[in-house]
C-alpha positions as CSV (number, residue, x, y, z in Angstrom):
1,M,-35.3,-24.6,-18.3
2,K,-31.5,-24.0,-18.6
3,K,-32.0,-21.7,-21.5
4,L,-34.6,-19.7,-19.5
5,L,-32.3,-19.4,-16.5
6,L,-29.4,-18.4,-18.7
7,G,-31.5,-15.8,-20.4
8,V,-32.7,-14.3,-17.1
9,L,-29.1,-14.2,-15.9
10,L,-27.9,-12.4,-19.0
11,V,-30.7,-9.8,-18.8
12,A,-30.0,-9.2,-15.1
13,S,-26.2,-8.9,-15.6
14,S,-26.6,-6.5,-18.6
15,Y,-29.0,-4.4,-16.5
16,S,-26.6,-4.3,-13.6
17,F,-23.7,-3.4,-15.9
18,S,-25.7,-0.6,-17.5
19,Q,-26.7,0.7,-14.1
20,A,-23.1,0.7,-13.0
21,Q,-22.0,2.5,-16.1
22,S,-24.8,5.1,-15.7
23,N,-23.9,5.6,-12.0
24,L,-20.2,6.0,-12.9
25,S,-21.0,8.5,-15.5
26,E,-23.2,10.4,-13.1
27,Y,-20.5,10.2,-10.4
28,E,-17.9,11.5,-12.9
29,A,-20.1,14.4,-13.8
30,Q,-20.6,15.3,-10.1
31,Y,-16.9,14.9,-9.5
32,Q,-16.0,17.3,-12.3
33,K,-18.5,19.8,-10.9
34,A,-16.9,19.5,-7.4
35,L,-13.4,19.8,-9.0
36,L,-14.5,23.0,-10.7
37,F,-15.6,24.5,-7.4
38,Y,-12.2,23.7,-6.0
39,Q,-10.3,25.1,-9.0
40,N,-12.4,28.3,-8.7
41,N,-11.3,28.6,-5.1
42,D,-14.9,28.0,-3.8
43,F,-13.6,25.6,-1.1
44,E,-16.9,25.6,0.9
45,K,-18.9,24.4,-2.1
46,A,-16.1,22.0,-3.1
47,G,-16.0,20.5,0.4
48,I,-19.7,19.9,0.4
49,A,-19.7,18.4,-3.1
50,F,-16.8,16.1,-2.4
51,S,-18.4,15.1,0.9
52,Q,-21.4,13.9,-1.0
53,L,-19.2,11.9,-3.3
54,S,-17.2,10.4,-0.4
55,N,-19.9,7.9,0.5
56,L,-19.9,4.2,1.1
57,R,-22.5,3.5,-1.5
58,F,-20.0,4.5,-4.3
59,N,-17.3,2.1,-5.3
60,N,-15.2,3.3,-8.3
61,P,-11.6,4.4,-8.9
62,I,-12.5,8.1,-8.4
63,V,-13.8,7.8,-4.9
64,P,-10.4,8.1,-3.1
65,Y,-9.8,11.3,-5.0
66,S,-13.1,12.6,-3.6
67,Y,-11.9,12.0,-0.1
68,Y,-8.6,13.6,-0.9
69,F,-10.1,16.7,-2.4
70,Q,-12.6,16.9,0.4
71,A,-9.6,17.1,2.9
72,L,-7.8,19.6,0.7
73,A,-10.9,21.9,0.6
74,A,-11.4,21.6,4.4
75,I,-7.7,22.6,4.9
76,K,-8.2,25.6,2.7
77,V,-11.1,26.9,4.9
78,G,-9.4,26.0,8.2
79,K,-11.5,23.0,9.1
80,Y,-8.6,20.8,10.2
81,A,-10.7,18.2,12.2
82,E,-12.9,17.7,9.1
83,A,-9.9,17.3,6.9
84,E,-8.3,14.8,9.3
85,A,-11.6,12.8,9.4
86,S,-11.7,12.7,5.6
87,L,-8.2,11.4,5.4
88,Q,-8.9,8.8,8.1
89,N,-11.9,7.6,6.1
90,L,-9.7,7.5,3.0
91,Q,-7.1,5.4,4.6
92,L,-9.6,3.0,6.2
93,R,-11.4,2.4,2.9
94,Y,-8.4,2.5,0.6
95,P,-5.3,1.5,2.6
96,N,-3.3,0.8,-0.5
97,W,-4.2,3.9,-2.4
98,E,-1.5,5.0,-4.9
99,K,-1.3,8.5,-3.4
100,N,-0.7,7.6,0.2
101,E,2.4,9.8,0.3
102,E,0.1,12.8,-0.5
103,V,-2.1,11.8,2.4
104,A,0.9,11.8,4.7
105,Y,1.8,15.3,3.5
106,L,-1.7,16.5,4.3
107,Y,-1.5,15.0,7.8
108,A,1.7,16.9,8.2
109,T,0.1,20.1,7.0
110,I,-2.8,19.6,9.5
111,A,-0.3,19.0,12.3
112,F,1.6,22.1,11.4
113,E,-1.5,24.2,11.3
114,N,-2.7,22.8,14.7
115,K,0.8,23.5,16.0
């Protein structure tokens, strides 16, 4: 009985690990596509793509960057309220993110643009 239970747990954990790896690979591919839009100055498409990646169902180290680039893209097209909302979500979900100084800079940029 213990061997059966251990076997079931191993299969379930390996399936879950492979799903997480697959999802991370898919996420990374979508992130690179969104980043390409941003690098090509297609800020509308970049904003939409990063918005789709800034979702609570994703949990990996790249997600905070999706929020950040979503805010940057919104600033580039003059959508300051959208940029601020993205930054707020970033700070709520990742309060100790390593790039919080960059977030403060974007808040300042938004404040300056809003006068």
